TIMAR-51393 format. One record per residue (C-alpha): x, y, z; residue in one letter. Coordinates in steps of 0.25 Angstrom, whole numbers, padded with zeros to 4 digits, always signed. Layout:
% TIMAR-51393
XYZa
...
% end
This chain:
% TIMAR-51393
+0430+0356+0986m
+0438+0363+0975h
+0431+0374+0967r
+0434+0383+0956i
+0425+0396+0957t
+0421+0405+0945g
+0427+0419+0944k
+0427+0428+0955s
+0429+0443+0952g
+0433+0439+0938g
+0443+0428+0942d
+0443+0414+0938s
+0448+0403+0948l
+0452+0389+0945i
+0455+0377+0953e
+0467+0367+0952m
+0467+0354+0958s
+0477+0352+0970p
+0483+0341+0962t
+0486+0349+0950d
+0500+0348+0946s
+0509+0354+0935f
+0518+0347+0926n
+0530+0351+0935d
+0524+0343+0947g
+0520+0355+0955y
+0506+0355+0961t
+0498+0368+0961q
+0484+0371+0965h
+0475+0384+0964a
+0461+0383+0970s
+0452+0395+0971c
+0438+0396+0977s
+0431+0409+0977t
+0444+0417+0974g
+0453+0411+0985s
+0463+0399+0986i
+0458+0388+0994q
+0466+0386+1007d
+0465+0371+1007d
+0473+0370+0994q
+0488+0367+0994p
+0497+0379+0992p
+0502+0382+0978l
+0517+0378+0976k
+0525+0389+0969s
+0538+0382+0964p
+0533+0384+0950l
+0540+0396+0943t
+0534+0404+0932p
+0543+0397+0923d
+0538+0383+0926v
+0524+0388+0924c
+0528+0394+0911v
+0534+0381+0907e
+0523+0373+0912t
+0513+0381+0904c
+0521+0380+0892e
+0521+0365+0893s
+0506+0366+0895l
+0504+0374+0883n
+0512+0365+0875t
+0503+0353+0879s
+0491+0361+0876l
+0496+0364+0862a
+0497+0350+0860s
+0482+0347+0862l
+0472+0349+0850p
+0469+0364+0849r
+0454+0361+0853s
+0459+0356+0866d
+0464+0369+0871h
+0461+0380+0861s
+0448+0384+0868d
+0453+0383+0882s
+0450+0395+0890p
+0462+0404+0892q
+0467+0410+0905c
+0461+0424+0907e
+0472+0434+0913p
+0463+0437+0925q
+0461+0422+0928t
+0476+0420+0928l
+0479+0432+0937e
+0469+0428+0947r
+0475+0414+0948i
+0488+0420+0949s
+0484+0429+0960a
+0477+0418+0968l
+0487+0407+0967t
+0500+0415+0966g
+0503+0409+0953l
+0508+0416+0941s
+0500+0419+0929r
+0507+0408+0921k
+0504+0398+0932r
+0489+0402+0932a
+0489+0400+0917l
+0495+0386+0920f
+0484+0382+0930l
+0474+0387+0920k
+0479+0377+0909f
+0481+0366+0920r
+0466+0367+0923s
+0463+0365+0908r
+0472+0353+0907i
+0466+0347+0919d
+0452+0349+0912k
+0458+0342+0899q
+0461+0330+0908q
+0448+0329+0914q
+0438+0321+0907s
+0426+0328+0900k
+0417+0317+0907d
+0421+0321+0921s
+0410+0323+0931v
+0419+0325+0943f
+0426+0336+0950f
+0440+0338+0946r
+0444+0329+0957d
+0438+0317+0949g
+0430+0313+0962v
+0418+0322+0964r
+0407+0320+0954m
+0400+0332+0948i
+0386+0332+0952d
+0382+0345+0946f
+0387+0357+0938v
+0384+0372+0938l
+0389+0381+0927s
+0389+0396+0927y
+0395+0407+0918v
+0400+0421+0923e
+0393+0433+0917d
+0390+0448+0920k
+0382+0445+0932d
+0393+0436+0937g
+0395+0442+0951e
+0381+0439+0956r
+0380+0425+0950k
+0394+0422+0955q
+0389+0426+0969e
+0377+0417+0967r
+0386+0405+0963r
+0396+0407+0974r
+0385+0407+0985l
+0378+0395+0978y
+0390+0387+0976e
+0394+0390+0991a
+0381+0385+0995n
+0382+0372+0987l
+0396+0370+0994v
+0389+0372+1007n
+0379+0361+1004v
+0390+0351+1001g
+0392+0351+0986l
+0406+0352+0980e
+0409+0362+0969l
+0419+0363+0958e
+0420+0374+0948t
+0425+0374+0934e
+0430+0387+0929d
+0425+0393+0917k
+0439+0392+0910s
+0437+0377+0911e
+0423+0377+0903s
+0423+0376+0888e
+0416+0390+0886d
+0425+0397+0896g
+0414+0403+0903k
+0406+0393+0911t
+0410+0389+0926y
+0405+0375+0931f
+0403+0371+0945v
+0403+0356+0948k
+0396+0351+0960i
+0398+0338+0967h
+0389+0333+0978a
+0397+0325+0989p
+0391+0313+0996w
+0387+0321+1008e
+0378+0331+1000v
+0372+0319+0991l
+0369+0311+1004a
+0362+0323+1011t
+0353+0327+0999y
+0350+0312+0995a
+0344+0312+1009d
+0336+0324+1007v
+0331+0320+0993l
+0328+0306+0998k
+0336+0300+0987v
+0334+0285+0986k
+0347+0276+0986v
+0349+0261+0987p
+0350+0254+1000f
+0348+0239+0995k
+0349+0231+0982a
+0335+0228+0976n
+0332+0213+0980d
+0319+0212+0972i
+0320+0203+0960a
+0317+0210+0947d
+0306+0201+0940n
+0303+0211+0929s
+0308+0202+0918e
+0297+0201+0907m
+0294+0189+0897p
+0302+0189+0884m
+0311+0200+0890n
+0321+0197+0879w
+0312+0205+0869l
+0316+0218+0875s
+0331+0215+0874t
+0333+0225+0862p
+0327+0236+0870f
+0335+0235+0883r
+0347+0242+0887l
+0359+0236+0895p
+0356+0233+0909e
+0366+0243+0915h
+0359+0254+0907i
+0345+0250+0911m
+0349+0248+0926h
+0361+0256+0929p
+0360+0254+0944e
+0356+0242+0953p
+0342+0241+0959d
+0342+0245+0974y
+0332+0247+0985f
+0333+0262+0989t
+0329+0271+1000a
+0330+0287+1002p
+0344+0291+1006f
+0347+0294+1020d
+0360+0300+1023k
+0360+0296+1037s
+0359+0281+1033k
+0369+0282+1021s
+0374+0268+1025d
+0360+0262+1023f
+0362+0264+1008f
+0370+0257+0998l
+0381+0267+0996i
+0393+0262+0989d
+0399+0274+0984d
+0395+0288+0989k
+0399+0295+0976e
+0390+0286+0967t
+0379+0283+0977f
+0370+0294+0972f
+0368+0294+0957s
+0372+0306+0949p
+0358+0309+0946s
+0355+0309+0961t
+0368+0318+0964r
+0364+0328+0954n
+0350+0329+0959r
+0355+0331+0973i
+0365+0342+0969v
+0354+0349+0961y
+0345+0348+0973y
+0356+0356+0981i
+0358+0366+0969l
+0344+0369+0968s
+0343+0373+0983r
+0356+0379+0986c
+0356+0394+0988s
+0365+0405+0982y
+0362+0416+0993y
+0369+0420+1005r
+0363+0416+1018d
+0361+0430+1023e
+0353+0433+1011c
+0343+0423+1012g
+0337+0424+0998d
+0331+0410+0997r
+0327+0412+0983d
+0342+0411+0979k
+0343+0396+0978k
+0345+0385+0968g
+0353+0382+0956i
+0340+0384+0947k
+0340+0399+0951r
+0355+0401+0949l
+0353+0395+0935l
+0341+0404+0932n
+0349+0417+0936n
+0361+0411+0928s
+0371+0410+0940t
+0373+0396+0934y
+0371+0392+0920t
+0369+0377+0922a
+0367+0367+0933a
+0368+0352+0929f
+0373+0338+0933p
+0383+0332+0924l
+0381+0321+0914h
+0390+0309+0918d
+0397+0307+0904s
+0396+0311+0890r
+0384+0304+0883y
+0392+0298+0872w
+0403+0291+0880t
+0405+0286+0894r
+0412+0293+0905s
+0427+0292+0905r
+0426+0289+0920d
+0424+0274+0921a
+0418+0276+0936n
+0407+0286+0931r
+0394+0281+0924e
+0391+0286+0910s
+0376+0286+0912d
+0374+0297+0901r
+0382+0289+0891y
+0373+0277+0894n
+0360+0285+0893l
+0364+0290+0880h
+0369+0277+0874k
+0357+0268+0879h
+0346+0279+0879w
+0348+0292+0872a
+0351+0287+0858r
+0340+0286+0849f
+0343+0272+0844f
+0340+0267+0858c
+0326+0270+0856f
+0321+0256+0857f
+0329+0254+0870k
+0323+0255+0884e
+0327+0267+0892q
+0338+0266+0903p
+0328+0272+0913l
+0337+0269+0926n
+0349+0275+0919l
+0341+0288+0916i
+0336+0289+0930r
+0350+0287+0935k
+0356+0298+0926y
+0345+0308+0925y
+0336+0305+0937g
+0322+0299+0939e
+0314+0311+0933k
+0320+0310+0920i
+0320+0294+0921g
+0305+0295+0924i
+0303+0303+0911y
+0310+0294+0902f
+0304+0282+0909a
+0290+0288+0906w
+0294+0292+0892l
+0299+0278+0889g
+0287+0271+0894f
+0277+0281+0887y
+0285+0277+0874t
+0284+0262+0876e
+0269+0264+0879m
+0267+0272+0866l
+0272+0260+0858l
+0259+0253+0861f
+0250+0265+0858a
+0258+0267+0845a
+0256+0253+0840i
+0241+0254+0842v
+0240+0267+0836g
+0248+0263+0824t
+0239+0251+0822i
+0226+0260+0823c
+0233+0269+0812f
+0236+0256+0803i
+0221+0252+0805y
+0217+0265+0800g
+0226+0264+0788f
+0222+0249+0785l
+0207+0253+0785t
+0210+0264+0776y
+0202+0258+0764d
+0190+0255+0773d
+0188+0269+0776n
+0174+0271+0770e
+0172+0285+0773w
+0185+0290+0767s
+0182+0282+0754k
+0169+0290+0753e
+0176+0303+0755i
+0186+0300+0744c
+0176+0294+0734s
+0171+0303+0723e
+0157+0298+0725e
+0156+0302+0740v
+0167+0312+0744g
+0168+0318+0729g
+0153+0322+0729n
+0152+0327+0743i
+0154+0343+0744v
+0159+0348+0757m
+0156+0361+0763c
+0167+0372+0764p
+0176+0370+0776l
+0178+0385+0778c
+0171+0398+0774d
+0173+0405+0761k
+0187+0399+0757k
+0183+0385+0758c
+0175+0378+0746g
+0167+0366+0745y
+0175+0353+0744w
+0173+0338+0741k
+0174+0328+0752l
+0183+0319+0744n
+0194+0329+0746t
+0196+0324+0760t
+0199+0310+0756c
+0213+0310+0761n
+0210+0316+0774s
+0199+0306+0776s
+0208+0294+0773w
+0219+0300+0783q
+0208+0302+0794s
+0205+0287+0793h
+0219+0283+0798l
+0216+0289+0811f
+0201+0289+0812d
+0197+0275+0812n
+0192+0264+0822v
+0206+0262+0826g
+0206+0276+0832t
+0195+0273+0842v
+0203+0260+0847f
+0216+0268+0848f
+0210+0279+0856a
+0205+0269+0866i
+0218+0262+0866f
+0225+0274+0869m
+0216+0277+0881g
+0220+0264+0887i
+0235+0265+0882w
+0237+0278+0890v
+0232+0272+0903t
+0241+0260+0901l
+0253+0270+0898f
+0250+0278+0911l
+0248+0265+0920e
+0260+0258+0915f
+0268+0270+0917w
+0264+0271+0931k
+0269+0257+0933r
+0282+0260+0926r
+0284+0273+0934q
+0282+0265+0947a
+0293+0256+0943r
+0302+0267+0940l
+0299+0274+0954e
+0303+0261+0961y
+0316+0259+0952e
+0320+0273+0953w
+0317+0275+0968d
+0305+0284+0967l
+0295+0276+0974v
+0295+0286+0986d
+0297+0298+0978f
+0284+0304+0983e
+0279+0318+0980e
+0283+0322+0995e
+0297+0320+0992q
+0296+0331+0982q
+0297+0340+0995q
+0312+0337+0993l
+0311+0342+0979q
+0306+0356+0982l
+0310+0366+0971r
+0320+0376+0975p
+0311+0387+0969e
+0301+0383+0979y
+0310+0382+0991e
+0316+0396+0989t
+0302+0402+0989k
+0298+0395+1002c
+0296+0405+1014t
+0288+0397+1024n
+0290+0384+1032r
+0278+0374+1034k
+0277+0361+1041l
+0277+0349+1032n
+0265+0340+1038r
+0272+0327+1033i
+0287+0329+1037t
+0283+0339+1049q
+0294+0348+1045e
+0294+0362+1041m
+0296+0365+1026e
+0297+0377+1017w
+0284+0381+1010v
+0281+0392+1000l
+0272+0402+1005h
+0261+0406+0995r
+0249+0414+0998t
+0236+0410+0991f
+0236+0423+0983t
+0250+0420+0978d
+0247+0405+0975l
+0234+0408+0967m
+0240+0420+0960g
+0252+0411+0955k
+0242+0399+0951l
+0233+0409+0944l
+0245+0415+0936l
+0250+0401+0933c
+0238+0395+0928w
+0233+0408+0921a
+0246+0407+0913t
+0243+0393+0909v
+0229+0396+0905i
+0234+0408+0897l
+0244+0399+0889w
+0234+0388+0887i
+0224+0399+0882s
+0236+0404+0872l
+0236+0389+0867i
+0221+0389+0864i
+0222+0403+0857a
+0233+0397+0848c
+0224+0385+0845i
+0213+0394+0842i
+0223+0402+0833g
+0227+0389+0826v
+0212+0385+0824i
+0210+0399+0817a
+0222+0396+0808y
+0215+0383+0804r
+0202+0390+0801l
+0209+0401+0793a
+0219+0393+0786v
+0210+0382+0782y
+0202+0391+0772a
+0215+0396+0766a
+0220+0382+0764f
+0206+0378+0758a
+0207+0389+0748s
+0221+0386+0744i
+0219+0371+0743m
+0205+0372+0736k
+0212+0370+0722d
+0220+0358+0728s
+0233+0366+0728a
+0239+0355+0737t
+0237+0343+0727t
+0250+0347+0720n
+0258+0343+0732l
+0263+0329+0730q
+0259+0318+0740v
+0253+0328+0751v
+0245+0337+0742g
+0232+0329+0741p
+0232+0327+0757y
+0233+0342+0760i
+0219+0348+0762t
+0216+0362+0768p
+0212+0354+0781q
+0225+0347+0782l
+0233+0360+0779a
+0226+0368+0789t
+0227+0357+0800s
+0242+0354+0798v
+0246+0369+0798t
+0237+0372+0810a
+0244+0360+0817s
+0258+0365+0814c
+0255+0379+0819i
+0248+0374+0831n
+0261+0365+0834f
+0270+0378+0833v
+0261+0385+0842i
+0262+0374+0852i
+0277+0374+0852m
+0278+0389+0854i
+0268+0389+0866l
+0275+0377+0872n
+0288+0385+0873l
+0282+0397+0878m
+0273+0390+0889y
+0284+0381+0895e
+0291+0394+0900k
+0278+0399+0906v
+0274+0386+0912a
+0288+0385+0919v
+0286+0400+0924w
+0273+0399+0930i
+0277+0385+0937t
+0289+0392+0943d
+0280+0403+0948m
+0271+0393+0956e
+0284+0389+0963i
+0280+0374+0964p
+0286+0367+0977k
+0292+0354+0971t
+0298+0350+0958h
+0287+0340+0956l
+0277+0351+0958e
+0284+0361+0949y
+0284+0350+0938e
+0269+0347+0940n
+0265+0361+0939k
+0273+0364+0927l
+0268+0351+0920t
+0253+0355+0922v
+0255+0368+0916k
+0264+0363+0904m
+0255+0352+0901f
+0242+0360+0901l
+0248+0370+0892f
+0254+0359+0883q
+0241+0351+0883f
+0233+0363+0877v
+0245+0367+0868n
+0247+0353+0861y
+0233+0347+0862y
+0223+0359+0860s
+0225+0359+0844s
+0222+0344+0844c
+0210+0346+0854f
+0205+0356+0844y
+0206+0347+0832v
+0200+0335+0839a
+0188+0341+0847f
+0185+0355+0841f
+0188+0356+0826k
+0176+0353+0817g
+0167+0351+0829k
+0161+0365+0829f
+0160+0370+0814v
+0145+0371+0812g
+0140+0368+0798y
+0139+0375+0785p
+0131+0387+0787g
+0133+0388+0802e
+0148+0386+0804y
+0155+0389+0817a
+0166+0399+0818y
+0178+0401+0827m
+0175+0411+0838f
+0165+0418+0829g
+0176+0421+0818s
+0176+0419+0804k
+0184+0406+0805l
+0175+0394+0804r
+0177+0383+0814n
+0186+0372+0808e
+0181+0359+0802e
+0187+0346+0803c
+0195+0340+0791d
+0185+0332+0782p
+0192+0320+0786g
+0189+0323+0801g
+0196+0330+0812c
+0204+0318+0816l
+0214+0319+0805i
+0216+0334+0809e
+0218+0330+0824l
+0228+0319+0819t
+0235+0330+0811t
+0236+0339+0823q
+0241+0328+0832l
+0252+0324+0822v
+0257+0338+0820i
+0257+0342+0835v
+0262+0329+0841m
+0272+0326+0830t
+0277+0340+0829g
+0279+0341+0844k
+0287+0328+0845q
+0296+0332+0834v
+0298+0346+0839w
+0300+0341+0853g
+0311+0331+0849n
+0318+0341+0841i
+0318+0351+0852q
+0322+0341+0862e
+0334+0335+0854a
+0339+0345+0844l
+0338+0358+0853v
+0347+0353+0864p
+0357+0347+0854w
+0358+0360+0847l
+0360+0368+0859m
+0370+0359+0865n
+0377+0358+0852w
+0378+0373+0851w
+0382+0375+0866g
+0393+0365+0865s
+0399+0369+0852r
+0411+0375+0858k
+0414+0364+0867a
+0414+0354+0856r
+0427+0359+0852n
+0434+0357+0865h
+0440+0344+0869p
+0432+0335+0878e
+0442+0337+0890s
+0438+0352+0890l
+0423+0349+0890y
+0420+0345+0903s
+0407+0337+0907r
+0401+0349+0914w
+0403+0357+0902e
+0397+0347+0893q
+0385+0346+0901d
+0384+0361+0903h
+0383+0362+0887d
+0371+0353+0887l
+0357+0358+0888q
+0351+0359+0902g
+0339+0350+0906f
+0329+0359+0912d
+0318+0357+0922q
+0308+0356+0911l
+0316+0346+0902g
+0309+0334+0907l
+0295+0341+0909f
+0296+0344+0894d
+0298+0330+0890e
+0286+0325+0898y
+0277+0336+0892l
+0281+0332+0878e
+0278+0317+0881m
+0265+0321+0888v
+0260+0330+0877i
+0263+0318+0867q
+0255+0309+0876f
+0244+0318+0874g
+0245+0317+0859f
+0244+0302+0859i
+0233+0301+0869t
+0224+0313+0868l
+0223+0312+0852f
+0227+0299+0849v
+0214+0295+0843a
+0217+0304+0831s
+0231+0299+0828f
+0234+0284+0832p
+0249+0286+0828l
+0251+0297+0839a
+0257+0286+0848p
+0266+0281+0837l
+0272+0295+0835l
+0273+0297+0850a
+0281+0284+0851l
+0291+0288+0840i
+0292+0301+0847n
+0295+0295+0860n
+0305+0285+0856i
+0313+0297+0850i
+0309+0306+0863e
+0315+0296+0873v
+0329+0296+0865r
+0328+0311+0862v
+0326+0314+0877d
+0337+0304+0881a
+0347+0310+0871w
+0345+0324+0875k
+0345+0321+0890l
+0358+0313+0888t
+0365+0322+0878t
+0359+0336+0877q
+0356+0340+0891f
+0363+0341+0904r
+0360+0331+0914r
+0347+0334+0921p
+0347+0335+0937v
+0341+0322+0941a
+0327+0322+0947a
+0317+0312+0954k
+0303+0309+0949a
+0295+0297+0952h
+0285+0300+0941s
+0282+0308+0928i
+0274+0318+0938g
+0262+0326+0933a
+0264+0320+0919w
+0257+0307+0924q
+0244+0314+0928e
+0245+0322+0915i
+0246+0309+0907l
+0234+0303+0915n
+0226+0315+0912g
+0229+0314+0897m
+0226+0299+0897a
+0212+0302+0902v
+0210+0314+0892l
+0215+0305+0880s
+0203+0296+0882v
+0194+0307+0881v
+0201+0314+0869t
+0202+0302+0861n
+0188+0298+0863a
+0183+0312+0858f
+0193+0312+0846i
+0187+0298+0841v
+0173+0303+0844a
+0173+0318+0839f
+0185+0319+0830t
+0186+0307+0822s
+0174+0302+0814d
+0174+0288+0820m
+0161+0290+0828i
+0153+0296+0816p
+0157+0285+0807r
+0153+0274+0817l
+0139+0280+0820v
+0137+0281+0805y
+0141+0266+0803m
+0132+0261+0814y
+0120+0270+0813a
+0120+0278+0800y
+0125+0269+0789q
+0113+0270+0779p
+0115+0255+0774e
+0117+0250+0788g
+0130+0244+0785e
+0143+0245+0794m
+0151+0254+0785n
+0154+0269+0782m
+0148+0271+0768k
+0140+0284+0768g
+0147+0289+0780y
+0153+0302+0773i
+0140+0306+0767n
+0133+0304+0781n
+0143+0312+0789s
+0142+0325+0780l
+0130+0334+0781s
+0125+0343+0770v
+0124+0358+0769f
+0117+0366+0758n
+0127+0375+0752i
+0117+0386+0750s
+0116+0388+0765a
+0130+0393+0766f
+0132+0406+0772r
+0140+0416+0764l
+0151+0417+0774e
+0153+0401+0773n
+0151+0400+0758k
+0164+0397+0751p
+0169+0407+0741d
+0166+0404+0726d
+0181+0403+0722e
+0183+0393+0734e
+0173+0383+0728s
+0179+0371+0720p
+0177+0369+0705s
+0168+0357+0707w
+0158+0365+0716f
+0146+0371+0708n
+0131+0375+0711s
+0126+0361+0710s
+0132+0358+0724i
+0122+0363+0734t
+0127+0355+0747t
+0140+0353+0754c
+0143+0343+0765r
+0150+0345+0779y
+0154+0336+0791r
+0142+0335+0801d
+0129+0328+0803y
+0118+0339+0800r
+0105+0339+0793y
+0106+0344+0779p
+0099+0357+0773s
+0084+0356+0772g
+0083+0346+0784h
+0074+0350+0795e
+0086+0350+0805k
+0095+0357+0794e
+0110+0357+0798y
+0107+0351+0812h
+0114+0339+0817h
+0108+0325+0813t
+0105+0314+0822m
+0118+0307+0817q
+0126+0318+0823f
+0120+0316+0837w
+0122+0301+0835h
+0137+0303+0832i
+0138+0312+0844l
+0132+0302+0853a
+0141+0292+0848a
+0153+0300+0850k
+0150+0303+0864l
+0147+0289+0867a
+0160+0285+0861f
+0168+0295+0870i
+0161+0290+0882i
+0162+0275+0879i
+0177+0276+0875v
+0181+0285+0887e
+0174+0276+0897h
+0180+0263+0891v
+0194+0269+0890v
+0193+0275+0904f
+0189+0262+0910v
+0200+0254+0903v
+0210+0265+0908k
+0206+0265+0922f
+0205+0249+0922f
+0219+0249+0916v
+0224+0259+0926a
+0218+0251+0938w
+0224+0238+0932m
+0238+0243+0931i
+0245+0246+0945p
+0253+0258+0945d
+0265+0251+0952v
+0270+0237+0948p
+0269+0227+0959s
+0284+0224+0958d
+0287+0238+0960v
+0278+0239+0972r
+0284+0227+0978a
+0298+0233+0976r
+0294+0246+0982v
+0289+0239+0995k
+0301+0231+0996r
+0310+0243+0995e
+0302+0250+1006r
+0303+0238+1015y
+0318+0237+1013l
+0320+0252+1016v
+0313+0250+1029q
+0320+0237+1032e
+0334+0242+1029y
+0332+0255+1036l
+0327+0248+1048h
+0339+0239+1048n
+0348+0250+1046y
+0343+0258+1058e
+0344+0246+1067v
+0358+0244+1063e
+0362+0258+1065k
+0355+0257+1079l
+0363+0245+1083k
+0376+0252+1079i
+0372+0264+1087q
+0368+0255+1099l
+0381+0247+1098s
+0389+0260+1098q
+0382+0265+1110n
+0381+0252+1117g
+0393+0256+1127h
+0388+0270+1129n
+0379+0275+1139d
+0370+0283+1129c
+0356+0286+1133t
+0352+0292+1119c
+0343+0285+1109t
+0351+0279+1098p
+0349+0286+1084m
+0343+0277+1074i
+0345+0288+1063y
+0359+0294+1063p
+0359+0309+1063s
+0359+0316+1049i
+0369+0326+1047p
+0364+0340+1044k
+0366+0345+1030h
+0363+0358+1023e
+0351+0353+1014v
+0346+0362+1003l
+0331+0361+1004s
+0321+0370+1010e
+0311+0359+1013c
+0320+0351+1022l
% end
């Protein structure tokens, strides 16, 4: 193993290959490790005279001068102390040291920028660490020295690139290679599944008229980059049982970097005599800036194939067939994604793609419902009455706020009434019921898709118990006690926690969550107060129709619309700010709980983040849907917000449904647009700025590890944020879809873009993530199930209490005066009468606020409610029609909920979670594993008996060969 170390005591050491030769034919070698020359290297020959060195250097300078200036102008120059150190260590003159320096630059120029190998061109780079020397260099250098020495003890091979070889002249790169012995040992530990027999089950998945899907398909070598095998957990003691053709390529690059990261995250950087168990893992070294980055390499540049014909160019294939936007109609190469990025990222894109496919059906039905509302535009009898001069022009409405709001005529809400009909019609009820069934079909069919992927990706036996092998290093370092595992009957490390300590942390964590949720509620109350205060100002400004001068949009702008839009925008800004702040808080309190496994950590973080995001994104929609306009009182007895002078907000005259639609469109669309800009533009700008100097270098001087180092890091919350974004969107299109049937269409368009944006940024803008296994979408599955149930309830309540569907049906069937099945007279029936003289002084509008047409002959005004008029024995009490409507609303909710739930559970019962062919394949594979292992053991026993047949051995033959002992970095083993 050849290494180049960083500076030691201010000296920079470099390595030259033993085969390096000069132009004059002499062979030289200078190799240094930790400040000394390795004894196993051939001695330096010394026939070269200084004159020869000078002549050679002059020749070298001449050749360099012939290159374009950009090829060598930025090359780091030799520092005097560097040359003196080399000269002292190797016995070479200063000129000779200068020659060696330039020689290393020429070697690098000859090396392809796509190289993913050590300098020997044989050992593949599995991981790269980078660091920069700073003021605290001695302590960090000691940590690095101990850490790298421990990595070598485990069996990893290291090779260091000096800072003079980097494009910025400051960064050192430590390249890591895992030899077969290390890979086999940890593949055994991690139970990595590997092939032992070709799959002999015929694939009968051909569908009728399959040729119709030809335009959407990708080439076969992209969709299925690897043959189909039966697999079994790797056992190092039975390596000849598995199909090992080439040890160098037997484990895929994603498996190799997962194994190396497993070692890096558990390797210590303390001396044995110190015994500081907390000093362990690459994550801690990254946090204290001992290393600046740790990442596996991409296999090629994304825009061209690797120059090495023997190396695969999966990154290039992914970019060409998956990450480009014009491939949006093509299927995703999930097997290639899994092969390159690992199962966890593969599962995410499989779920996102399936979710997008299912959205197509919801978008079609929602669009049909919207078109139905548009086509029945002219049949909207109640809107015609509102817009007519005979009805709406003669109805004087009561002021909507105190003092600053005047009387107004109903026909001024003509436009909002027509707009409301687009979403508030009979089709809305049908669509709400359809979405309740759609969400069940989506979740059940996803379970089947997930089961198929589990089998195809060898995740069937990836049970939660195997997460014991995935203990978090942060947990292992805190373990102080050992406990007997009842299943394995082996002692394992456990974290000792007292009851007081446990309860204290739980109280602190959840108190923090509740505090932040309370902060959101306070912000929502602030937005409501803004609505109440600003509405009066808008009403006063617009009383003289100031907006009618605006072309096109002027007639549509009302005080209600202006207030709703501005409040929604302010609410959206508050949501984004609170999101950024709370994410750091959620990670902090989850870290403080010290979860045992990676899965437990993600589940705890998921619950905290989702609870916060649920309240943050949906609280304003819940307010508009279920609270606004429900507790306003009536003229003369208005209800006020918390006893203040701000009167509770009333609904838009066209109904609260159109306001809920406005709120939903602004928050949902704004989040999606901002999310895509943030995901695509920010990483691109940061990479563009970070690599601005390197773009002037020739590609021969910009190595593969430097290119990847200049990309953005894919942190542990990268995939978490993607799931959270999609689950929040899922809530918008299910919880409130009755108010906006076009929501699935907007989500579909966004997701088509989202798939390609996520693919593009992962392929081109981020370093290659460390591969990780996952057999499902985790806690998100249960969250989606919960939202599916809640959506049935919320949509039933929206149709019943937010829209005017039920009051209109009750009027048509029970209160139509002529007994006809139409809506004539509905507007007059739905408005109650109030005597203007009964207004209190604090409620009565100022004289200057009254419109010009208002005079003393107008003695009454109308308001939205069902109450007896002035002079009636039950003056201003609710009429019997109000109670009939309330009963109809409750009956509608109960009936719809029960019908949808019965259909949901019936559909869930009818659709099995695991397809029958997958179940058969799983059984077949388990049977073959047992059969082949049995035959393997019998053959091994026969060989042993035949070898010992002529010996007088009385010992019992060993069926299982002895397993060699290795240092394994896991406290749980």
